[in-house]
C-alpha positions, 0 to 999 in steps of 0.5 A: 575104271569098269572093265571092257564087257567085252574084254578077256576073264584075264582083264576081268581077274585084274580089274577085280584084283585091282579092286580087292587091293584098293578095298583093303587100303580103304579098311586100314584107313578106317580101322586107324581111323577108328582107332584113334578116335576110340583112344580119343573117346577112352581118354574123354570118359577118363576126364568126365570120371574124374570130374564127376568124382571130383563134383561129388566129392565136393557135396559131400564135403559140404554135407559134412561139414554142414553137419560137423556145424549143426546146420543140418541134423 
C-alpha cells in the first residue's frame, strides 16, 4: 500500500524499505525457478546428445554392414 502523500518522511522510508524487502524475496523466488529450469534443460541436452549418438551409430553401423556385404562400395 502506498504511503499517505501528506505523511512524514519516516512513513515513506518504511514503505521503501518494505518494498525493497518484497523485491528481494521475489528475486530469490525467481532465481530458484531459473535454477530449477536450468537443471532441467541441462538434462534434456544430455538426453538429446545421447539420442543423437545412438541415431548416428545406427547409420554408421548400417553403412559398414552394407559395405561388408558388398552392397555398396
